[in-house]
Backbone as CSV, one residue per row, in Angstrom:
resi,resn,N_x,N_y,N_z,CA_x,CA_y,CA_z,C_x,C_y,C_z
1,UNK,10.428,32.709,-2.212,9.339,31.858,-1.512,8.256,31.600,-2.446
2,UNK,7.745,32.241,-3.165,6.665,31.891,-3.946,6.990,30.876,-5.203
3,UNK,8.211,31.005,-5.449,8.668,30.133,-6.535,8.887,28.630,-5.811
4,UNK,9.488,28.600,-4.554,9.621,27.360,-4.009,8.423,26.802,-3.775
5,UNK,7.275,27.341,-3.406,5.922,27.127,-3.246,5.478,26.184,-4.292
6,UNK,5.750,26.961,-5.373,5.051,26.629,-6.598,5.774,25.299,-6.990
7,UNK,7.112,24.895,-6.879,7.712,23.848,-6.926,7.385,22.779,-6.413
8,UNK,6.813,22.880,-5.215,6.371,21.780,-4.188,4.936,21.556,-4.628
9,UNK,3.916,22.463,-4.945,2.671,22.277,-5.246,2.287,21.780,-6.649
10,UNK,3.188,22.211,-7.627,2.802,21.684,-9.003,2.890,20.319,-9.225
11,UNK,4.115,19.576,-8.632,3.973,18.093,-8.995,2.933,17.375,-8.277
12,UNK,2.513,18.251,-7.044,1.362,17.357,-6.440,0.139,17.418,-7.212
13,UNK,-0.058,18.680,-7.742,-1.366,18.975,-8.624,-1.332,17.961,-9.690
14,UNK,-0.340,18.013,-10.529,-0.041,17.163,-11.712,-0.289,15.605,-11.298
15,UNK,0.170,15.235,-10.336,-0.174,13.839,-9.938,-1.779,13.639,-9.603
16,UNK,-2.242,14.637,-8.954,-3.647,14.558,-8.787,-4.439,14.733,-9.761
17,UNK,-4.153,15.440,-10.894,-4.891,15.608,-12.125,-4.792,14.434,-13.196
18,UNK,-3.892,13.532,-12.973,-3.612,12.204,-13.649,-4.784,11.275,-13.272
19,UNK,-5.811,11.251,-14.000,-7.077,10.334,-13.644,-6.610,8.826,-14.063
20,UNK,-6.667,7.707,-13.275,-6.854,6.432,-13.726,-8.053,5.819,-13.267
21,UNK,-8.507,5.170,-14.104,-9.760,4.154,-13.678,-9.370,3.402,-12.471
22,UNK,-10.398,3.760,-11.190,-10.139,2.771,-10.037,-10.799,1.452,-10.300
23,UNK,-11.534,1.248,-11.287,-11.873,-0.122,-11.474,-11.878,-0.436,-12.957
24,UNK,-11.656,-1.518,-13.178,-11.851,-1.974,-14.682,-12.886,-2.035,-15.228
25,UNK,-13.075,-2.055,-16.635,-14.611,-2.143,-17.231,-14.863,-3.476,-17.050
26,UNK,-16.166,-3.821,-16.412,-16.557,-5.139,-16.102,-17.980,-5.422,-16.578
27,UNK,-18.162,-6.587,-17.497,-19.461,-6.965,-17.751,-19.720,-8.401,-17.823
28,UNK,-20.079,-9.019,-17.126,-20.409,-10.595,-16.768,-21.670,-11.105,-16.578
29,UNK,-22.034,-12.085,-17.543,-23.433,-12.605,-17.290,-23.349,-13.461,-16.373
30,UNK,-24.788,-13.975,-15.721,-24.626,-15.137,-14.505,-23.826,-16.248,-15.104
31,UNK,-23.993,-16.712,-16.432,-23.274,-18.046,-16.764,-21.603,-17.743,-16.783
32,UNK,-21.022,-16.407,-16.899,-19.755,-16.070,-16.674,-19.278,-16.073,-15.346
33,UNK,-20.076,-15.560,-14.310,-20.094,-15.464,-13.056,-19.847,-16.981,-12.408
34,UNK,-20.803,-18.112,-12.967,-20.761,-19.215,-12.361,-19.570,-20.083,-13.037
35,UNK,-18.975,-19.550,-14.077,-18.087,-20.451,-14.568,-16.706,-20.758,-13.813
36,UNK,-16.347,-21.769,-13.490,-15.343,-22.338,-12.724,-16.049,-22.239,-11.307
37,UNK,-16.855,-22.201,-10.914,-17.424,-21.956,-9.612,-17.038,-23.198,-8.559
38,UNK,-16.606,-24.092,-9.201,-16.036,-25.253,-8.348,-14.422,-24.838,-8.018
39,UNK,-13.794,-23.902,-7.866,-12.526,-23.678,-7.507,-12.043,-23.884,-6.138
40,UNK,-11.084,-23.902,-5.791,-10.585,-24.272,-4.517,-10.145,-22.794,-3.746
41,UNK,-10.522,-21.749,-4.307,-10.045,-20.282,-3.699,-10.870,-20.047,-2.567
42,UNK,-10.017,-19.953,-1.576,-10.684,-19.624,-0.218,-10.465,-17.898,0.173
43,UNK,-9.826,-17.245,-0.516,-9.433,-16.094,0.043,-10.996,-15.062,0.370
44,UNK,-10.766,-14.712,1.364,-11.950,-13.851,2.120,-12.851,-14.858,2.626
45,UNK,-12.745,-16.020,2.464,-14.044,-16.962,2.934,-13.730,-17.704,4.493
46,UNK,-14.581,-18.674,4.614,-14.583,-19.203,5.907,-13.493,-20.324,6.115
47,UNK,-12.859,-20.575,5.008,-11.967,-21.729,4.840,-12.484,-23.007,5.157
48,UNK,-13.669,-23.009,4.945,-14.233,-24.590,5.068,-14.549,-25.256,3.763
49,UNK,-14.320,-26.648,4.010,-14.200,-27.234,2.687,-15.277,-27.236,2.050
50,UNK,-15.291,-26.815,0.663,-16.588,-26.967,-0.233,-16.864,-25.425,-0.382
51,UNK,-16.532,-24.601,0.656,-16.852,-23.212,0.405,-15.695,-22.639,-0.265
52,UNK,-15.885,-21.687,-1.514,-14.965,-21.105,-2.038,-15.385,-19.817,-2.514
53,UNK,-14.483,-19.165,-3.012,-14.606,-17.857,-3.588,-14.183,-17.539,-4.954
54,UNK,-14.667,-16.590,-5.600,-14.168,-16.212,-6.943,-14.064,-14.462,-6.860
55,UNK,-12.887,-13.951,-7.060,-12.528,-12.733,-6.928,-13.052,-12.018,-8.287
56,UNK,-13.795,-11.051,-8.111,-14.277,-10.358,-9.385,-13.612,-9.141,-9.717
57,UNK,-13.056,-8.671,-8.716,-12.144,-7.286,-9.103,-11.266,-7.131,-7.659
58,UNK,-10.231,-6.607,-7.850,-9.154,-6.296,-6.730,-8.562,-7.724,-6.257
59,UNK,-8.037,-7.306,-5.280,-7.178,-8.519,-4.442,-7.541,-8.352,-3.030
60,UNK,-8.356,-9.349,-2.610,-8.645,-9.160,-1.078,-7.562,-9.385,-0.168
61,UNK,-6.416,-9.881,-0.402,-5.343,-9.834,0.292,-4.450,-8.706,0.415
62,UNK,-4.799,-7.593,-0.428,-3.965,-6.408,-0.736,-4.617,-5.216,-0.246
63,UNK,-3.991,-4.156,-0.067,-4.927,-2.738,0.401,-5.659,-2.485,-1.001
64,UNK,-6.911,-2.044,-0.691,-7.702,-1.686,-1.879,-8.987,-2.269,-2.054
65,UNK,-9.870,-1.683,-2.843,-11.167,-2.348,-3.209,-11.077,-3.571,-3.727
66,UNK,-12.100,-4.561,-3.372,-12.339,-5.836,-3.893,-13.788,-6.057,-3.848
67,UNK,-14.051,-6.964,-4.766,-15.308,-7.747,-4.699,-15.227,-9.376,-5.149
68,UNK,-15.788,-10.029,-4.452,-15.739,-11.496,-4.744,-17.202,-11.794,-4.625
69,UNK,-17.274,-13.311,-5.246,-18.437,-13.926,-4.940,-18.125,-15.322,-3.778
70,UNK,-18.864,-15.552,-3.036,-18.785,-16.540,-1.986,-19.830,-17.597,-2.441
71,UNK,-19.230,-18.800,-2.611,-20.179,-19.865,-2.975,-20.333,-20.953,-1.963
72,UNK,-21.282,-21.348,-1.294,-21.497,-21.802,-0.146,-22.574,-23.041,-0.294
73,UNK,-22.169,-24.332,-0.198,-23.004,-25.541,-0.524,-24.127,-25.510,0.575
74,UNK,-25.068,-26.080,-0.111,-26.425,-26.407,0.943,-25.767,-27.234,2.243
75,UNK,-26.469,-27.174,3.297,-26.220,-27.793,4.509,-24.835,-27.622,5.033
76,UNK,-24.522,-26.334,5.173,-23.304,-25.787,5.662,-23.332,-24.855,6.682
77,UNK,-22.694,-25.038,7.639,-22.708,-24.129,9.049,-21.282,-23.481,9.064
78,UNK,-21.306,-22.173,9.091,-20.132,-21.430,9.390,-20.218,-20.640,10.616
79,UNK,-19.028,-21.329,11.667,-19.284,-20.692,12.879,-18.837,-19.153,12.895
80,UNK,-18.878,-18.793,14.249,-18.542,-17.223,14.541,-17.173,-16.966,14.318
81,UNK,-16.996,-15.890,13.260,-15.897,-15.462,12.729,-15.962,-13.859,12.553
82,UNK,-14.837,-13.270,12.450,-14.846,-11.751,12.021,-13.673,-11.531,11.019
83,UNK,-13.865,-10.458,10.182,-12.850,-9.942,9.247,-12.232,-8.501,9.712
84,UNK,-11.078,-8.407,9.273,-10.638,-7.067,9.864,-11.337,-5.843,9.216
85,UNK,-11.763,-6.138,7.845,-12.468,-5.036,7.207,-13.973,-4.912,7.069
86,UNK,-14.309,-3.569,6.916,-15.982,-3.539,6.602,-16.197,-4.078,5.482
87,UNK,-17.283,-5.013,5.409,-17.775,-5.478,4.156,-19.221,-5.370,3.849
88,UNK,-19.469,-5.287,2.846,-21.170,-5.385,2.398,-21.248,-6.572,1.505
89,UNK,-22.380,-6.969,1.696,-22.807,-8.124,0.897,-24.284,-8.276,0.518
90,UNK,-24.395,-8.827,-0.899,-25.737,-9.117,-1.338,-25.807,-10.389,-1.916
91,UNK,-26.983,-11.103,-1.326,-27.260,-12.539,-1.463,-27.691,-12.663,-3.004
92,UNK,-27.083,-13.193,-3.828,-27.358,-13.327,-5.427,-28.448,-14.717,-5.623
93,UNK,-28.253,-15.658,-4.983,-28.953,-16.767,-5.053,-28.835,-17.635,-3.882
94,UNK,-30.043,-18.439,-3.769,-30.441,-19.048,-2.658,-30.864,-18.366,-1.287
95,UNK,-30.979,-18.997,-0.140,-31.467,-18.485,0.978,-30.397,-18.572,1.905
96,UNK,-29.759,-17.706,2.566,-28.713,-17.462,3.199,-29.528,-17.226,4.735
97,UNK,-28.783,-17.751,5.596,-29.423,-17.674,7.230,-27.966,-16.964,7.713
98,UNK,-28.237,-15.745,8.160,-27.207,-14.913,8.689,-27.330,-14.430,9.986
99,UNK,-26.248,-14.430,11.214,-26.432,-13.841,12.519,-25.330,-13.265,12.824
100,UNK,-25.510,-12.253,13.703,-24.298,-11.590,14.586,-24.270,-12.240,15.849
101,UNK,-22.836,-12.325,16.296,-22.628,-12.952,17.800,-21.514,-13.591,17.941
102,UNK,-21.045,-14.010,18.970,-19.657,-14.772,19.319,-19.720,-16.295,19.202
103,UNK,-20.987,-16.776,19.295,-21.330,-18.036,19.102,-22.357,-18.334,18.108
104,UNK,-22.221,-19.506,17.362,-23.547,-19.835,16.261,-24.627,-20.094,17.331
105,UNK,-25.630,-19.391,16.776,-27.036,-19.653,17.384,-28.130,-19.413,16.526
106,UNK,-28.893,-20.731,16.349,-29.873,-20.524,15.297,-31.031,-19.614,15.651
107,UNK,-31.204,-19.397,16.642,-32.167,-18.399,17.163,-31.971,-16.777,16.840
108,UNK,-30.641,-16.485,16.313,-30.006,-15.295,15.972,-30.161,-15.200,14.559
109,UNK,-30.386,-16.211,13.689,-30.137,-16.122,12.348,-31.290,-15.529,11.634
110,UNK,-31.150,-14.833,10.810,-32.167,-13.986,9.991,-31.910,-14.683,8.654
111,UNK,-33.111,-15.230,8.142,-33.283,-15.618,6.818,-33.471,-14.487,5.908
112,UNK,-32.202,-14.622,4.795,-31.973,-13.743,3.921,-32.108,-14.260,2.452
113,UNK,-33.169,-14.143,1.452,-33.703,-14.775,0.411,-32.691,-13.833,-0.592
114,UNK,-32.602,-14.457,-1.744,-31.817,-13.785,-2.915,-32.435,-12.405,-2.980
115,UNK,-31.814,-11.441,-3.007,-31.876,-9.837,-3.215,-31.559,-8.961,-1.955
116,UNK,-31.258,-9.919,-0.919,-31.124,-9.305,0.533,-29.510,-8.610,0.657
117,UNK,-29.610,-7.698,1.388,-28.298,-7.084,1.503,-27.997,-7.291,3.026
118,UNK,-26.797,-7.383,3.484,-26.266,-7.130,4.852,-24.836,-6.565,4.950
119,UNK,-24.595,-6.418,6.124,-22.942,-5.729,6.416,-22.275,-6.939,7.466
120,UNK,-21.084,-6.916,7.173,-20.173,-7.585,8.058,-19.105,-6.371,8.515
121,UNK,-19.455,-5.631,9.679,-18.890,-4.624,10.201,-17.117,-5.199,10.672
122,UNK,-16.131,-4.404,10.056,-14.930,-5.147,10.637,-14.651,-5.246,12.021
123,UNK,-14.284,-6.428,12.336,-14.126,-6.849,13.799,-15.209,-7.450,14.256
124,UNK,-16.455,-7.456,13.814,-17.678,-7.941,14.110,-17.878,-9.380,13.992
125,UNK,-18.259,-10.175,15.109,-18.435,-11.646,14.985,-19.712,-11.779,14.196
126,UNK,-19.726,-12.784,13.347,-21.146,-12.981,12.675,-20.892,-14.689,12.188
127,UNK,-22.088,-15.332,11.702,-22.071,-16.627,11.355,-23.110,-16.929,10.397
128,UNK,-23.123,-17.959,9.726,-24.116,-18.242,8.778,-24.288,-19.776,8.525
129,UNK,-25.354,-19.884,7.778,-26.010,-21.253,7.612,-26.518,-21.370,6.298
130,UNK,-26.483,-22.562,5.753,-27.244,-22.781,4.456,-28.219,-23.936,4.805
131,UNK,-29.216,-24.132,4.130,-30.081,-25.420,4.423,-30.152,-26.307,3.303
132,UNK,-31.066,-25.760,2.417,-31.686,-26.761,1.143,-31.106,-26.047,-0.052
133,UNK,-30.640,-24.917,-0.034,-30.059,-24.294,-1.063,-28.571,-24.120,-1.228
134,UNK,-27.900,-24.140,-2.616,-26.544,-23.920,-2.419,-26.693,-22.273,-2.534
135,UNK,-25.764,-21.487,-1.886,-25.683,-20.002,-1.915,-24.775,-19.364,-2.506
136,UNK,-24.950,-18.292,-3.218,-24.024,-17.307,-3.709,-24.245,-15.701,-3.113
137,UNK,-23.012,-15.326,-2.683,-23.166,-14.182,-2.066,-22.089,-13.156,-2.590
138,UNK,-22.404,-12.052,-2.922,-21.440,-11.134,-3.357,-20.793,-10.288,-2.334
139,UNK,-19.543,-10.173,-1.982,-19.057,-9.293,-0.966,-18.034,-8.387,-1.483
140,UNK,-18.310,-7.097,-1.014,-17.245,-6.133,-1.016,-16.485,-5.546,-0.059
141,UNK,-15.397,-5.031,-0.204,-14.689,-4.554,0.931,-13.361,-3.826,0.667
142,UNK,-12.845,-3.442,1.590,-11.306,-2.768,1.205,-10.213,-3.409,1.958
143,UNK,-9.505,-4.260,1.224,-8.519,-5.138,1.867,-7.278,-4.437,2.340
144,UNK,-6.493,-5.278,3.053,-6.496,-6.631,3.181,-7.721,-7.206,4.129
145,UNK,-8.188,-8.273,3.619,-9.086,-8.951,4.697,-8.441,-10.066,5.212
146,UNK,-9.057,-10.869,6.149,-8.742,-11.883,6.760,-9.858,-12.613,7.513
147,UNK,-9.656,-13.846,7.871,-10.673,-14.665,8.629,-10.339,-15.034,9.991
148,UNK,-10.708,-14.524,11.276,-10.445,-15.124,12.601,-11.610,-15.563,13.103
149,UNK,-11.542,-16.879,13.805,-12.483,-17.603,14.442,-12.713,-17.079,15.669
150,UNK,-13.803,-16.861,16.246,-13.938,-16.347,17.701,-13.439,-17.387,18.750
151,UNK,-13.728,-18.594,18.230,-13.278,-19.864,19.166,-12.371,-20.565,18.286
152,UNK,-11.122,-20.752,18.486,-10.019,-21.199,17.889,-10.160,-22.553,17.373
153,UNK,-10.934,-23.436,18.247,-11.405,-24.942,17.924,-12.135,-24.940,16.837
154,UNK,-13.043,-23.714,16.424,-13.638,-23.941,15.195,-12.843,-23.538,13.849
155,UNK,-11.623,-23.042,13.906,-10.987,-22.824,12.669,-10.731,-24.006,11.895
156,UNK,-11.249,-24.121,10.613,-11.312,-25.102,9.728,-9.896,-25.967,9.716
157,UNK,-8.792,-25.306,9.938,-7.512,-25.932,9.530,-7.255,-26.786,10.664
158,UNK,-7.954,-26.653,11.851,-7.486,-27.476,13.041,-8.381,-28.939,12.707
159,UNK,-8.966,-29.133,11.969,-9.805,-30.123,11.440,-9.534,-30.976,10.133
160,UNK,-8.394,-30.418,9.521,-8.060,-31.013,8.352,-7.114,-32.350,8.732
């Protein structure tokens, strides 16, 4: 009995003791982060024309940790939508106007200057807007992620 238990537990312990880095070593300057910032990548984003992302680590479409940069041009309004995963975000550049609720409401927006932090709880409807600044937001979550608009008519693909 003890031998059988040891045969079952030892491989599990061996697997647990094998440590693999959960994140790659990563060092990026602001210039490197902004390189190719005009891509068409929309993963983890609102899918609005002009808004795009740059994945820094992980794959937001797959299970696991990810971090991406969200680039939003000035004078952009993003209608109420939600993502399935919990996300935490930091405004890196510009002035981001962010609110929670099922419908876009200017009165519900809070102005978040660079350095501000906010959350996007999984399933919670939220919306955003830029005014005079292009905005860059760093978003981290645990995928897979998605984007579902509260009002299907606001889905950007419906307007293409």
